C-alpha positions in Angstrom: -192.6 82.6 61.8 -189.1 81.3 60.7 -187.4 78.1 62.6 -184.3 77.8 62.6 -181.2 75.0 63.2 -177.6 74.0 63.0 -175.5 71.7 61.3 -171.8 70.7 61.4 -170.7 68.3 59.5 -168.5 65.7 61.2 -168.8 67.3 64.7 -172.9 66.1 64.6 -173.1 63.2 63.8 -175.3 64.6 60.6 -174.0 65.0 56.8 -175.3 67.8 54.4 -176.0 64.8 52.3 -178.7 63.1 54.0 -180.5 66.3 55.0 -180.5 68.2 51.3 -181.6 64.6 50.3 -184.4 65.2 52.8 -185.1 67.8 50.9 -185.4 67.3 47.9 -187.6 64.6 48.2 -190.2 66.2 49.7 -193.4 66.1 47.3 -195.0 68.9 45.9 -192.0 71.0 45.1 -193.3 74.4 43.8 -189.6 76.2 43.2 -186.0 73.7 44.4 -182.8 76.5 44.3 -179.8 74.9 44.4 -176.5 77.5 44.2 -172.4 76.2 44.8 -169.6 77.1 43.8 -167.7 74.0 43.5 -169.2 71.0 42.2 -167.5 67.6 41.4 -169.2 64.2 39.6 -170.0 62.6 42.5 -171.8 65.3 44.7 -174.0 66.5 41.1 -174.3 62.4 41.7 -175.5 62.6 44.8 -178.3 64.7 43.8 -179.7 63.8 40.5 -182.1 61.3 41.1 -183.8 63.5 43.0 -183.8 66.4 40.9 -184.0 64.6 37.6 -187.1 65.3 35.3 -188.7 68.7 37.9 -189.1 71.5 35.7 -189.2 73.1 39.0 -185.5 72.7 39.8 -183.3 75.7 38.8 -179.3 75.1 39.6 -176.6 77.4 39.9 -172.5 76.5 39.4 -169.7 78.8 39.3 -166.8 77.8 37.2 -163.5 78.8 36.6 -162.4 77.8 39.7 -160.7 74.1 38.3 -162.9 72.2 40.5 -165.7 72.4 38.8 -165.5 70.0 36.4 -167.1 68.9 33.3 -168.3 65.5 34.2 -170.5 67.0 36.9 -172.0 69.5 34.3 -172.6 66.6 32.3 -175.0 65.1 35.0 -176.6 67.9 36.4 -177.3 68.7 32.8 -179.0 65.2 32.2 -181.3 65.5 35.7 -182.6 69.5 34.7 -183.3 71.8 32.4 -182.8 75.2 34.1 -178.7 74.2 34.6 -177.0 77.9 34.9 -173.1 78.4 35.0 -171.9 81.3 36.9 -168.3 82.7 35.3 -167.4 85.6 36.4 -164.0 86.1 34.4 -161.7 85.9 37.3 -160.0 83.3 38.7 -159.2 86.2 41.5 -162.8 86.4 42.1 -165.3 83.6 42.7 -168.8 82.2 42.9 -168.9 81.5 46.6 -172.2 81.0 47.7 -173.6 77.8 49.1 -177.7 77.3 48.7 -180.0 74.5 48.9 -183.5 75.8 48.9 -186.8 74.5 48.2 -190.2 75.5 48.1 -194.0 73.5 48.8 -197.1 74.8 49.4 -196.8 76.8 52.1 -194.2 76.4 53.6 -189.7 76.8 52.0 -186.8 75.9 53.2 -182.7 77.0 53.1 -179.6 75.5 54.1 -176.7 78.6 54.0 -173.7 77.1 54.3 -170.4 76.7 53.6 -171.1 73.3 51.7 -170.7 72.7 47.7 -171.6 69.9 45.7 -169.0 67.7 46.1 -167.6 64.8 48.0 -165.7 66.9 50.9 -168.8 69.3 51.4 -171.3 66.6 51.5 -170.1 64.7 53.6 -166.1 64.4 54.2 -165.2 68.3 55.1 -166.4 70.0 58.2 -169.2 71.8 57.5 -171.7 74.4 58.2 -175.0 75.5 57.8 -177.9 77.0 59.0 -180.9 75.7 57.9 -184.3 77.5 58.0 -187.6 76.7 58.3 -190.3 79.2 56.8 -193.9 79.7 57.4 -195.3 81.4 54.4 -198.7 81.9 55.9 -196.5 84.9 58.0 -195.7 88.2 55.8 -192.1 88.4 56.9 -191.5 84.3 55.7 -193.0 84.9 52.8 -191.1 88.4 52.1 -187.6 86.5 52.3 -188.5 83.7 50.7 -190.2 85.7 47.4 -186.7 88.2 47.8 -184.3 84.7 47.4 -186.8 83.4 44.6 -186.7 86.6 43.0 -182.9 87.0 42.9 -182.1 83.7 41.3 -185.4 84.1 39.3 -183.5 87.7 37.5 -179.9 86.3 37.7 -179.1 85.4 34.1 -181.2 88.7 32.9 -179.5 90.6 35.1 -176.1 89.4 34.4 -176.2 87.8 30.9 -172.2 87.9 30.5 -171.8 86.4 33.6 -175.0 83.6 34.2 -175.4 81.4 31.1 -177.7 78.3 31.1 -176.5 75.2 29.4 -178.9 74.2 26.5 -176.4 71.5 25.3 -173.8 69.2 25.5 -171.7 70.9 22.4 -172.0 73.6 25.2 -171.0 71.9 27.9 -167.8 70.7 25.6 -166.4 74.4 24.3 -166.3 74.9 27.9 -164.0 72.3 28.7 -161.8 73.6 25.2 -161.8 76.8 26.7 -160.5 75.2 30.4 -163.2 76.8 32.2 -163.8 73.3 33.5 -162.2 70.8 35.3 -161.4 67.3 33.7 -161.9 64.7 36.7 -160.0 61.9 34.1 -157.0 64.1 34.7 -155.4 62.4 38.0 -152.0 62.8 39.4 -151.1 60.6 42.0 -151.9 60.7 45.4 -149.4 62.8 47.3 -150.5 61.5 50.5 -149.1 57.9 50.0 -145.9 56.5 51.3 -143.8 56.6 48.5 -140.0 57.5 49.3 -140.1 61.5 48.4 -137.8 60.9 44.7 -140.4 58.7 43.6 -143.0 61.4 44.1 -140.7 64.1 42.4 -140.7 61.5 39.3 -144.7 61.2 39.4 -144.8 65.2 39.6 -142.0 65.9 37.0 -143.2 63.0 34.3 -146.9 64.7 35.1 -145.4 67.8 34.1 -143.5 67.1 31.4 -147.2 65.1 29.8 -148.8 68.8 30.3 -146.1 70.8 28.5 -146.1 68.6 25.4 -150.3 69.2 25.3 -149.7 73.3 25.7 -146.9 73.2 22.6 -149.9 72.0 20.7 -152.8 74.1 22.5 -153.5 77.5 22.4 -156.7 76.4 24.5 -156.1 74.0 27.3 -157.4 73.6 30.7 -156.0 74.7 33.6 -157.1 72.1 35.5 -157.0 72.0 39.5 -154.0 69.4 39.4 -151.6 71.5 36.7 -152.4 74.6 39.1 -150.4 72.5 41.7 -147.8 71.9 38.9 -147.3 75.3 38.8 -147.3 76.2 42.6 -144.4 73.7 42.9 -142.2 74.2 40.1 -142.7 78.3 39.8 -141.7 81.0 41.9 -143.7 84.2 42.4 -140.8 86.9 40.7 -143.1 90.3 40.4 -147.0 91.5 41.0 -147.8 94.8 39.0 -150.0 97.4 40.4 -153.1 97.6 37.9 -152.6 97.6 34.5 -153.4 100.8 32.3 -154.0 101.1 29.0 -150.1 101.9 28.5 -149.5 98.7 30.0 -151.3 96.7 27.7 -150.8 99.0 24.8 -154.2 100.1 23.9 -154.4 103.8 22.7 -155.8 106.0 24.7 -157.3 108.2 21.5 -157.5 107.4 17.9 -154.1 109.5 16.7 -152.1 107.4 19.1 -150.2 104.0 18.9 -149.8 101.5 21.1 -146.2 101.1 22.8 -146.1 97.6 22.4 -144.6 97.2 25.5 -144.6 97.2 29.4 -142.0 98.6 31.7 -141.4 96.6 34.7 -141.9 99.2 37.2 -142.0 98.8 41.4 -145.2 96.2 41.4 -146.2 95.6 44.3 -143.2 94.0 45.8 -141.8 95.2 48.6 -138.0 95.6 48.8 -137.1 95.6 45.3 -134.6 97.7 43.1 -136.0 97.5 39.9 -133.9 99.1 37.7 -131.3 96.2 38.6 -133.9 93.4 39.8 -135.2 92.0 36.6 -131.5 92.1 35.1 -129.7 90.9 37.2 -132.5 88.5 39.4 -135.6 87.6 37.1 -134.1 87.3 33.5 -130.1 86.5 34.4 -129.4 83.3 32.8 -130.9 84.4 29.6 -128.4 85.4 26.7 -127.8 88.5 26.6 -126.9 90.8 23.7 -126.1 94.2 22.9 -128.2 96.1 20.7 -126.7 96.7 17.1 -127.5 100.6 17.1 -127.8 101.4 21.2 -124.7 100.4 22.7 -126.9 101.2 26.3 -129.5 98.8 26.2 -129.4 94.6 26.4 -132.1 92.3 25.2 -132.8 88.9 25.6 -135.6 86.6 24.4 -137.6 84.0 26.0 -140.4 82.2 26.1 -143.2 82.7 28.4 -146.5 80.9 29.1 -149.3 83.4 29.2 -152.2 83.0 31.3 -155.7 85.0 31.4 -158.7 84.9 33.9 -157.6 81.1 34.3 -156.9 79.9 30.4 -153.5 79.4 29.1 -153.6 81.4 25.9 -150.5 79.5 24.8 -146.7 80.6 25.0 -144.9 83.0 23.4 -141.6 83.8 22.5 -140.6 87.2 24.4 -138.3 90.3 23.7 -137.1 91.7 27.0 -134.9 94.7 26.7 -132.9 96.9 29.4 -131.1 100.2 30.1 -127.3 99.7 31.2 -126.8 103.7 31.7 -126.8 104.3 35.4 -126.2 107.6 34.4 -129.1 108.8 33.0 -132.1 111.1 33.8 -134.3 108.0 34.1 -132.0 105.8 36.6 -131.5 109.1 38.4 -135.7 109.4 38.5 -136.0 105.8 39.6 -138.0 105.2 36.2 -138.1 101.2 34.9 -135.0 100.3 32.9 -136.1 96.7 32.0 -139.2 96.3 29.7 -141.1 93.1 28.0 -142.0 93.6 24.1 -145.4 92.2 23.3 -144.8 90.6 19.7 -146.7 88.7 18.8 -148.8 88.7 22.1 -150.0 91.5 21.4 -153.2 90.4 19.9 -153.8 88.7 23.4 -153.1 91.7 25.9 -154.3 94.9 24.0 -157.8 94.4 25.6 -159.9 96.2 27.6 -161.4 93.7 29.8 -157.5 93.1 31.3 -157.7 97.1 32.6 -157.4 97.4 36.2 -156.0 94.4 36.7 -152.9 92.6 37.6 -149.4 90.9 35.9 -147.7 88.2 38.0 -144.7 87.1 37.2 -144.0 83.6 37.5 -139.7 82.0 36.8 -139.7 78.4 36.5 -137.5 75.8 38.3 -138.7 73.9 35.9 -136.4 73.6 32.1 -139.1 73.4 29.9 -141.1 76.7 30.2 -139.1 79.6 31.9 -141.5 81.7 32.5 -145.2 82.1 33.1 -146.8 85.3 33.0 -150.3 85.5 34.6 -153.4 88.4 33.9 -156.1 88.4 36.6 
């Protein structure tokens, strides 16, 4: 019959690292499964020596989340031959289950809760888990144990595009170069120090400039957790689209149709916006606008946009913005969009079926290096 205990780290005088390592040290391992959303190198090293060389240990780690690191995956790869990364293809939908499970003859134990494979998850944070001990001579316990094992045993087979076995270090390097793994060697100064605010700002600005310099020379720069923090401090969300359509992404709907190459900036999901004026007068008001050479009712301007798709930095593109000024037109009276963004050379990454039904987030920079950012996720 199953037996339950509860662990609340930092409140009870016990830590996940101790409980998990005691579990992993148990002899006669028949199957070990570890599933976590995030892994850092310190967390990986905490368990590595207990699983090293054990062919019955399987590890599943989420990536594309700004936390799971290159160093952690390298450490786990050296420890086990059964390492899998789980990539949902979106930063808005992350792989999140935290399970530490081990079966020995006649018995299985599952630690299921909130603790990731990080120093915070194993030692520092307030984390909670249920420790479930299963007696495999009991039918119901054996059934539950088998269900858990079968789920992970078939994970990669049933979801081959998202659950991928790590076979070599070149594969790990490629994930890092695509921006799917964070790099723990990229450190930002401790924001909790006693430095004066002006000093902190100088550190942040210096770091940001270094990252922006890299962006100009790389189209696959890893979007690390530190970079996301920099963006949050220097960018303001000015618009969020509804679910993207084929027309928005310039994807033809039939064989004899052609993509428009542009996206109308419509009402979207932000309230209190008159989209007929908002983009021209507030979002893009600082650009250098010029009247179209042949159509006097159209103004045009160019701006630089860093484009991030599903957490991967695709590079910076100069895009054309156009705006219709005629407030007496039928389109204006019907409250249609008056401003649109033209994809130009970015259409090669925008016209992609996999982006359908995602959302587009438009950010305006408070930092002079890059004017705008488009994120699709």
